[in-house]
N, C-alpha and C positions, 0 to 999 in steps of 0.2 A: 420893697417889696421882702417878706418873710421866705427864709426857703425851705423849702423842706424838712430839713432836719430840724429846724423851729416847730412848722410844726408838730411834726414830730411827737415832740420836749410837750408843746403846748396840750397836746391830746393823751398825755400820760403812758403814750405809747413807744418803745424803744426803736429809734428807726430801722440804724447798722447793726447786727454784728451783737445783740441785747447790748449796747451800750444802754447805760443806765435805768441796769434793768433788776440792781441790784442781786435780791441770792438766787435771779436765775441766774446767773454767769456758776456758782457751782452745780448747780444740778448735775445726776450723774446716776449707773448704776447706785441705786437705794437698797442696801440687805437690811430687809425686814424683820427687827427684833418683838417677841413680845414688853422687853424692856421698852423700846420707845416707845410703837405705834402699838395697835390692834388692826382689828380687821378692819374696825371702821375707818381704822382714821388712814388706814394704806389707800383706801378707797380714794375718801375724799382728798388727801397731798394727792394722791397722782391725779382727778379732776382736774383740780391747782393749777398742776404744773401744763395739763393738755390747753386748758381756759386760756393761759400764761403765754402759751405758746404760739396760739391762733392768735391774741390779738397781737401779738409782736411782725405774725406775718401781714393780719391787715394791715397794722401800720405803715409796715414799708412795704407795699402793694400800692398804698392810696399817698406815698410819698413817691412812691414811682409815676405814679400814673398823672398828677396834677405840673409834673414838672415839666418849666417852661423853657421854648429855647432860647430865653436867655441866660437861664438857671444852667442848664446844661453846659451853657459855654461858660459860665463863671466853672463848677466843675471842673473843665478842660484846665482854666487858667490858673488852676490850685495844683496842678499835677506840672511831672516835667513833659518839655516839648515833646520830647522821642518818644514817651509814651502811646503818644496820640500817634507818630509816625507808625508805631506797630500798627493799628488799625486801619490803614488808610488806601483807600482802594481806588485810585481813577480821580484822585483829591476831590473825595468824601471817605466820613469814616463808614467801615463795614460792622451793618450790627450785626449780624454772623461772626464775625473775626473778637471782635468788641465780645462778646457775651461768653466767648469761649476760651477770652485770653485767662484767664483764674478762677480756680476752683473754690479755694480756703482763704482767710486770711491770711495763713503764711503764704500761700502761691503770692498771694496780691504784696504784699509786704516784703517776701524777697522778690519782689517787680522792682519794686519801685526804688531801695533800696542799691538796687543793679545799678537803676538810672538816677541815681545821687541823691536821692533823698538819706537822712537825718534818721539817727533813731528817733529822736523826739517828736516828730513829725511824721514819722511813717504810719503812726494809729491809728494816728485821722486822715490821712491822703487815702489811707486803704480803703476807709469808709467812705470817700468820697470817690473812689474806683468801684466800688459796690455798686451805689447809687447808681453809676454813668450805667452795669454791665448788667443790672438791671430794669434799665430803660433800656436799655438795646433787647434783649431778650425780651423783651414784648413788638420788641418790631422785630425782630429774626422769626417770630414764630408770628409773625401775621404775614410774614415775607413766605413762608416754609409752605404755610398753610395756602394759599395764592399758589404758588409753585404746582403744588400737590395738585387743585383746582383745578389749573392750566393742564399739567402730564396729566389727571385723568383726562378732563376735557378735549386733549392732541388725543391720546389713545382710543376714545372714542371717535371719537372722528375721522382718522386712522383705520379706525376697523369698518368702521360704517363706508366708506369709499372704497377697502382694501377689494369687496367683491367687484367693485362697479369695476373694472379698467384703466379708471382717470389720475392720473398725476396730482399728487400732492405738489400744494404753490413753492416751486423754486427746487421743485423734484425734476431731478435728471430721466430722463432714458434709455439706462443700462441694459445690456441682456439679462444680470444680474435681478435686475425689477424683471422687463419683460416675460423670467423663467416664472418666478413666485409671485406676482402680487398682479400683472397685469389683465389676467385671467384670458388671455387667446388661447385658444386653440390649437397646438401645432397636430396637421393631421399625420397619422402613421405612412410612413413610406412605402411604398407598394412592395409590399410581401414577392419573394422567389420562393422555388419549391427550396430547394436547396440555404435559405436562410438556418437557422440555427436555433430552436427554442419554438419552430412549427407540432401541432397537436398532431397527429394521422388522420385526422378526418381536414384541416386547415392547410398538411401539403397537399393529397385531394384539389383541393376544392381550387387551389393554386395552384398545381400541374391540369388541371383540365380545361382555365382558363388560357395558361400561355397556349397550350395544345391549340386553341380554338383561334387566337391571337396567330399564330404560327399557318396554319390551316389559312388564314383569311391572306395573308400576305403571298403565303405560298403558290398560294390560287392564282393572286396576282401577273408574279414572277411566272408562272409557267402559261399563262394568255402571252406574255409578250414573246415568249420563247417559238411559241408557236406562228409568232407571226412569219420565220424564219423556217422557212420549209426544210434550207439547205445545212443545216445545222446536223449535228453525230445524234445530238439525242432524239433528239425526233425518230429519227433509223431505228433507234435501240429500242423504243416506247414499243413501232409497232412492231414487236417481237417478240413482249411482254404479255404477259396474261391481264394483266390492268397495267392500262398503260399511264394514265393520268394519275397511281400510286407511285409507277417508274420514274415518272418524269420530279416529284415532291418530293421524291428520295436522293434522286440526284442533285438536289442544292443544298444537300448537306445540310447539317443539325445548327445555320444560327437561330440565333433567336430574332426571332419580330419584330423587334426594333430597328433591327442591322438590317434584315429584308426592306423593311421598309426605308432606311434612308436609300440603302444603296438602285434601290425603283427608283425614285423621286430624281437621285442624280446618272441614269442613266435613260430615262426619256426626256432632261434637258438635254444629254447627249446626241442619241439617235435625232428630235427634232432638231439640231444645229444640223448634225450628217446630212438629215437630206435635204438641208436649204442650197449650203455648198458641198457637195459633194455628187447630190440626189439620190443618194443607197438607202440601204434601210437599214444596215447590219456594218461595221467595218471590219472588213477582209483586208486591207490592208497600213502598215506600218501610220503610211504618210496620214490617214485616217485619223489615229491617234495624236502624230506628232501637230498634224493643224493645228488640232482643237489645246492644245498643251501653250500654239503658241498664239493661238487665239484668249485664251486666260488670260496669258503675261499681259496685249494688248488693252483687253477688258479690263487693267485692274482688281482682277478676281484679288479673294482672300489668299494672305502665303500657304493656306494651308487645303486648297482644293483642288490642284494639279496631285497630291498626292491621294490624297480620298479619291478624285478621279482616274487613278492608278489601281486603286485598291478593288473599284468598282470594275474595273474593265478584266482584270486576272476573274474577279469570281461569275461576273455572263461568261467569260471563254471558261472558265470550268464549268457555269450549268450547260449553257451547250455541248460540252461533252468536242468540244476541240481540244487538240493534242498538242502538249506540252512543245514539238518544235514549233509547233505553227500562229502560237502565242501571241499575236502583238506585243502581250506585256513580260513575257520574255523574252522580246528582241532585246538584246546592247544597244540598238542607234536606240531604239525606243527609250530604255533606261538613262543613255550618257540625256537624250534630250531631257528627260526627269528631272534628273539633276541638276542638269543645267536653269533650267527652268526654275528650278526651288531657289536654289544662288540665287538669280536673278531680280525675283519676287520679295525675295528679303532682304537685299539691299538697293537696288535699284528703288527712287523714288521717280516718275514720271514728270519731265518739269510740266508746268499750267500754259494750256494757252487758249486762245478764243475758240469756241466750238463754230463749226464753219455756216453757214449758210445752206438752207434745204429750195433749190434751185426752184422758181415757180410748176414748172411741165412735171417737180415729184408731186407739190400739193393737187396740182388736176390730176395726173392719174391715182391719189390715194383718194381724187370726190368721186373717181369715177368706178372703185373699191369696192365704195361703199355701199353705191348707189346697183350693184351689180348681182344679181341672184346665183349667177355661175360660179362663185365664187364660195367657200364654206364659212355658215355665218359667224363663228368666231373671231377668223379672220375680217369680215366686213366690220365688226366690232369695233377690233381693236385699231383698225385704224379711221373708225369715226373718235373713237378716243385718243388717237394722236394727234386730230386735227381739231378735240375741244382743247388742245391742252394747248395746241399752237397759237389759236386764235386770245384764250387768254391772259396769254401769255406767261407759263403756269411750270413750274418744277414736277419732277414725274412722281413722285409723294402730292404732292399738292392732289392729286387724282383721289386720293386715295381719303382726301380728308373730303371732298364732296359729300352733303349727305343727300339722300337721293328721294326724300317725303321733302327738296324744297323745292326742287327742277320740276318746269311748265314751259311747255312752249307753245307760247300765244302769234299771235300776227306781227309783233315783232321780230320775235326770234326767241331762244330761250334762254330763261333765268333763269339761279339758282344760287347755291349759297355753300360759299368752302367756311365748312366751322372748323377745319384742323389743319394748320399749314404750318411754315416753318415760322411765320413770320404771326401767328395769327393762333385762335383756339384757344381751350380753359387754360387762364394763368396769362396768358398776353396781355397784352394794352390791348390789341381789337380781338374784338371775341369771336366774329364775325367776322371776312370778306363775300357779300355781294358780286356774282361775274352774270355778262350779258354778252350773247354774240348773238349779231343780229342776224337776219333769214336774209340780207341781203348781200353777206358776204359768201363765195365761192366765184370762183376762177372761171367755172366753166358753165355756171349757170347753174347744176343741178342741184335736187334738192336733197342735198347729204344729209344736210343739219339734222328736217325732220325724220327722214330714211332709218337716221343711225338711235333717235327716241323712238321708232317705233322699235327696234329692233331689241333694244332695253328693256322694252319695258314687253314685249312679246315674249324672248328667248329668256331674258336672266335680270328678272326683275324678281327678286324676295329682300325678305327685310335684314338691312347691312347698314354698315356705319362706313363705305368706301363703296368706289366707283367701278372700281377691273376685279372680277376674281381670279387666279390661277389659271390658264391655258388650261384645256381640256385634253388630253392625248388623240388624237383628230380631229379636234379644233369643231366639235360641234357644239353634243350638250354638253354639262357641265358633270364633273367625276367627285371631285370635292370645294365643298363651298367657303374656298378660304379667302383672301386679300393676296390680290397679287404682291411681291416683293420687288424690288429690281431688278432681279438676275430675271424675275419670268419678265421683265420690261423689255428686257434688251433682248432677252429670245424670242417676243413679239414682232419687236423692234424689225426684226432680221427677218423674221415670217413675213410680216408686211409689203417689206425692201423687195420680197424674193417675187412676190405676187404683180406686182407692178406692172404695168404694159405698159409698151407703147403709146404716148396717144399723139393725134393730128387737130389741128382744123383746116376743117372743108369745108365750102360754102358755105358760113357764116355759123355751126355746129361743129362740137368736138366729139372725135370718132374715138375707138380703140382702136390698135393694133390687134398685131396675133405676138410678137417676138414682146421678151421682157423692153424693160425701159431702161432697168442698170445692170454692169458689168457688177459680179460679184463680190472684186472687190471694192465698191462703193460702201460696199454696207459695213463697211468701218472706214470708211471718211465719217459719216456723221454722227453725236453723239446721243444721248439724251435730253443734254442742256442744248441741241440745236433749234429743236421745236419754240424751245422758252424763249431767245431770243431772236425771234426770225419775225415779229411784228413790230419790235420794242425798235430793230433795227430800219425796220425799214420807214420809221412814222420818224423819226429821228433824219435820217438821211432827205427823210420829205419835208424835212423843216418844220416837222407838230412840236409845237411851248413842251417844256420838261416838265412843267407841272399838268399837263394833259397825260406824261407819254406816264408819269408817275400811276401813273390812277389803271392802266392796265395791267390784270394780274394783280393789282396792290391794293385794289379801289377801297375805304376799309369805312364801313358804320364811326364817322365819328362826332354828324347828328343824329338828333331822335328824327323821329316821322318821314314821310314820304318825300319829299319835295328834295332832300340833299340827295335822295340815294336816285330821282328820277335824272335828275340834273346828272348827275355821274354818268348815268346807263348811256345819254343821251352823247357825251361825249363822246364814252368807250365806241356806241354804233359807230359816232361819225369817221374814230379814228380808222375803228376796223374796215372803214370801207373805202382805206385807202387803195385798190380796185382801179377805182376811176383814176386814180394820179400815175399807177402804176402803164393805164395804157396810151396817158399821155405822155409821160414823162417823156424828150429827149434831154434832158441834162443832166443827171445822174444815171440816165440807162439801169436805173432798178429793174428793168424784169430781167436782166440776166444775170443779177446778185447768184454770188454763189457759183457761178461757172469757173471760174476762173479755181480755186482750191480744187476741183473735180479734176480738170485738167492737171494739174503738178500732179494728185495723191496718183491717179492710173498711170500717169509719163516713172513716174518714181518705181510702180510694180512691172516696167517693163512690158507693158501691152506696145503693142505694134502700131505703129503709124496709122495704119486704117482701122483699128478698132477703136481708137482712141479721137478720127476724125468721124467716125460711127456714130459713137457715145455722145459726142459733144454737141451733133446735127439733131439726135435723137432732145437733152436735154433746152437746146436754145429755141423759145419760144417768136411766135410769129411777129411782124413786124406790126399785122393789127388781130387782134382778138378782139372781139364782143362776145362773155356770158349771153348763153339763151336761160331764161327766164323758164320756170316750171311749169306756167302752162305754153309752150313752147314760140313765145314774142320772146322779142330780138332787144334787149337795152342799148339805149343809144351807144355810139360810141361819142367818150368825152373827147376831147382836144382842148388846150389851153392855149385862150385869147391869149390876143398879142397884147404887152404891157404885162402884163400877170403871174408875180413872183411864184415860184411853189407853194409858199406858205399862205396866199389867198385861195388853192386851191383846195377843191373839196370842201367848201365852208358851206354851198347852197344842198347838200346831202341831204335828203328826206328825212328827219328825223321820227325818231316811237312817237305816237299819239298818246294822249292821255291815256285814250281807253286801250291801249296795246298792252300796255306794262303794266304786270300786277304790284297790287301792291306790297311792302316793303313788309307789313302782319303775316301774309299771307308764305311769304316764303320764306322766315324764320318759325315756320310754323313746329310746333315741338314732334319732333319722330318718334313713332308709339311704338311699340311692341317693337324698339329694339335689341337686339340679340345681344349686349354688351353693356355694362356699369359705362358710367360718362361720355356724357356728350353734348352740343352747344349747350342745353339749357342749364349746364352746371355750372355754378358761376363759381369759378377759383379763384377767385378774390380773395373769397373770405376764406383760407387752405383749412384744411385739415388741421393734427398733428402728425395723423399716422398715412398709410394706402396704402393697400393690398395691390400690383402688377398683377396682372390675369394678361398667360398664353391663352390669345386666341386656338390656336389648334389644338394644344394639349391640354388647357385649362389651369395648366400648375399656376398657383397661387403665389405671390415670395410679397413677403413684407417688410416697409419702406419706410423711413421718420421721416415725412418731409419738410423738402430744402435740404436735409443732411448729405444727400451725392447727391450723383450729375442726372439722376434718374429723375427724367418731369413726366406728368401727369398730362396723356392729352398730345405728349410731343414727340419721345421715346416711344408712345403704343396706347391703344386707342379704348382697349378692355384696364379698368381702375377701380377702387372702390373706397372712397379718403370717410376715414372712421377719427372718431374724436375719442372714443373708446376703446377699448381693445377685447371688453369683457363679451366672450360668443363670438370672435372674430376666429375664420377658422386660414388659415395657411399652409402652407404647403414644405415654405424655406424662409429663412430669413437674409435680408441684404445683408452682406459680411462687411461693410460699407460704413452702413447705419450704426450697426448693432456690433463696438465692439470691444468686448470682455464687459472689466467689471466698473463699478462707480467709482470716482479719487479715493471715499471713505472706505471703500469694502475690504472683504477680507478675500484676497485670490484666494484662499483653500475653505471658504466657506462652503456650506454644502450647499448645492443644490437640486430641485426638483425634479427636472430637467438634463443629462448631460449636455457636456459641449460641443462633442461629437454628432449630435442626434441635431443640434442647432444648427449645427453648419451647412 
């Protein structure tokens, strides 16, 4: 096979550096003279030189283009091994390194002599090295063109995607990316009149808005103060020309948000005060100290006692109470506050099993629901507690009931928990259908139907929770927002305080005039007491574990109505445990929870007569048979001889096929939802980002999905999932999700938005 050099010589074209080029080597700057050349001869000589140089370049190019891999190996074999090692990268010859290894013949010969070539062969080997360089230069040029094309395509692609708010492949979402390339819109903070940089017209607009907000909250405080006619501020207002303005001025120059917070905390305190001490305004230090004890026993957050003290001082000053008469300034109260703060910061209460509710407490709740003599919201709250009891659900689970899914049929109440601790968006179990049998009742009264009617007539409005916050006065709704755990605690105390003693006389249940419970018992039962009631009784009655697990936790593990209907029948049969309670003599289930009551009131230092009367009120009669809604008696069920407890209740009538609504109807989409994020959202296909929305303030916080502990559908119900942030609006960002710069970004690099604004 002919080499490149041989082919070049056959074409009479020098291959490398002008070898065999004859007179070409002597070309240089020629000084034309009239003796040697004329003008025509000079031009002809220059043309010939250029032609020969062009022929030389074409010959070299042709030689390089036709070099085969075998010839390249032959060339490399002619050179010292150390020269090849100079241009090796990752086990291969780098075209870039080889092309720029040497520029001239002198450089090539000097390099070869450094690596052991003698003077006799250095010129020939320099020619070989040049051939290799020329071949590498072609490859390097192609690589450079490809890289330039790729860089240009990548930059074009990045420019196209830069405005979309999407992440590039392999790109990490950092704060710098959020500020520069995301396309998200951070809403400006609400300005105050004292903020620098505001124009005069903007200052006036902000001041007008602040005055309007302040007047609104001040009016609410004034209305609350007017409820107590004994306050000195009211007597002073009577002497004023404008009593209303006098009252508002006496409140002070607090911000509207501060007034709103103080008002909210004060209403909670007044509700507790009316229940426990039967007064509407604190007049003794015992009232405030007892509330501190209450906060400690209910495991309130450590900052709540100090916040209560501030609220107490605020309303005492607003009411015009003298400094010497203020409870908040009392030395004993301050010592109690200091002790409560220290104890709540250091002491963690030991976990204990929640005591069971006595059956008579449940019977009294049923009668409270159907009694029109009580406030509407109290009746509704009692109904919610009974729903929680018979579904074995948590307190927060009630706020995950989809109102659109609730149906009341001949069989009972059907619905769906669309969001609980163990179900909902992002969970394995998307939905938890529930059912409460229409036959479930201690007294036989239609409490289930009555509570549903109250919900539909008084408190039905589009929302994704069941229980709204309690209104002041316990009638109409003041604010349409979900009740939190503290609200539930207050509602529980309200319900307990309204329970009346009940008796079973002449075949039916009747209500007495006296209260059913001592005030000290309000502290005995927790919000968990309702949840474990039916589960504990079912376990004591011998219900198999796999069936007990369906109480409050039965998930849609199979599609279609057949599975759901079977589960509904099992739940309805377990709920009808009342038949066993009436006939049971082995486990004494009808007296469940009474021993804890006796221990609690004994520790509270009640006298023996009070303890005896309380226990008599809670003891169930030997024979009790509930009355049906049509006035007929349900037959007394007694255990047949030789029948074990596990076999009882198997013949309880089950709901018919017609009575049970189809699961498709239960899972109907909620329309006109007030917030984003509901049971129809499939969170298994997660978005890259989401914006959590505060239901009350509508504050929007931007998160990265899965980066922090905040979970949509669990920590909050209102959220917006996003794969692109272009045009997405938010008020703040999560500090756990968006931390600093990327790993390759300069900490001092400029950004379009300051970090202080983003925090």
